[in-house]
C-alpha positions as CSV (number, residue, x, y, z in Angstrom):
1,X,14.9,-5.4,-0.4
2,X,16.9,-8.4,-0.1
3,X,16.3,-12.0,-1.7
4,X,16.1,-13.4,2.1
5,X,14.3,-10.1,3.7
6,X,11.3,-10.4,0.6
7,X,11.2,-14.3,1.4
8,X,11.0,-14.1,4.5
9,X,8.2,-11.0,4.6
10,X,6.0,-12.7,2.4
11,X,6.1,-16.2,4.7
12,X,4.9,-13.9,7.5
13,X,2.2,-12.6,5.0
14,X,1.5,-16.0,4.2
15,X,0.8,-16.8,7.8
16,X,-1.3,-13.7,8.5
17,X,-3.5,-14.8,5.2
18,X,-4.2,-18.1,7.5
19,X,-4.8,-16.5,10.2
20,X,-7.2,-14.3,8.2
21,X,-9.1,-17.1,7.1
22,X,-9.3,-19.2,10.7
23,X,-10.7,-16.1,11.5
24,X,-13.1,-15.4,9.0
25,X,-14.4,-19.6,9.5
26,X,-14.6,-18.6,13.6
27,X,-17.1,-16.1,12.3
28,X,-19.4,-18.0,10.5
29,X,-19.1,-20.9,13.2
30,X,-20.2,-18.0,15.2
31,X,-17.6,-19.1,17.9
32,X,-16.8,-17.5,21.2
33,X,-16.6,-13.6,21.0
34,X,-13.5,-12.8,23.4
35,X,-11.6,-16.2,21.3
36,X,-12.1,-14.2,17.8
37,X,-11.5,-11.1,19.2
38,X,-7.8,-12.1,20.4
39,X,-7.0,-14.4,17.4
40,X,-8.0,-10.4,15.8
41,X,-5.9,-9.1,18.1
42,X,-2.4,-11.6,17.0
43,X,-3.5,-10.6,12.9
44,X,-2.7,-7.4,14.1
45,X,0.8,-8.3,15.6
46,X,2.2,-10.2,13.1
47,X,1.0,-7.2,10.8
48,X,3.0,-4.7,13.4
49,X,5.9,-7.0,12.8
50,X,6.2,-7.1,9.3
51,X,5.4,-3.6,9.2
52,X,8.2,-2.8,11.9
53,X,10.6,-5.3,9.2
54,X,9.5,-3.0,6.0
55,X,9.9,0.1,8.0
56,X,13.3,-0.6,9.7
57,X,14.7,-1.6,5.9
58,X,13.6,1.1,4.4
59,X,15.5,3.4,7.3
60,X,18.5,1.3,6.5
61,X,18.9,1.9,3.4
62,X,16.5,4.2,1.9
63,X,17.2,6.9,4.4
64,X,20.7,5.9,5.0
65,X,21.2,6.9,1.0
66,X,19.4,9.9,1.2
67,X,21.7,11.4,4.5
68,X,25.1,9.5,2.2
69,X,23.8,11.7,-0.8
70,X,23.8,15.3,0.8
71,X,20.8,16.0,-1.2
72,X,19.0,18.4,1.8
73,X,15.6,18.0,-0.7
74,X,15.7,14.1,-0.9
75,X,16.8,14.0,2.7
76,X,14.1,16.3,3.8
77,X,11.4,14.5,1.2
78,X,12.7,10.8,3.1
79,X,12.0,12.6,6.4
80,X,8.4,13.8,5.9
81,X,7.5,10.3,4.1
82,X,8.9,9.0,7.4
83,X,6.9,11.8,9.5
84,X,3.4,10.7,7.3
85,X,3.9,6.5,7.6
86,X,4.3,6.7,11.3
87,X,1.1,9.3,11.6
88,X,-1.1,6.9,10.2
89,X,0.3,3.6,11.6
90,X,-0.3,5.0,14.8
91,X,-4.6,6.0,13.6
């Protein structure tokens, strides 16, 4: 992972952490349910963007390396990993 990508992802995750703390305050303050649900959706969307960025990086580096290596076992392992993580993210 490049330094810039790592820094960007950490900044995003810190913002998400702040959003989650804000959600906890909203619940503590008995804020309107729809406002809370709206903020939960925003947090989920932000997490999805970080997830997509990490997956893109993984495909661009790890999977590309496995393909270039010509090692069939490594290629199959990387494809299996991707399939597993993508199936979990749909749940």
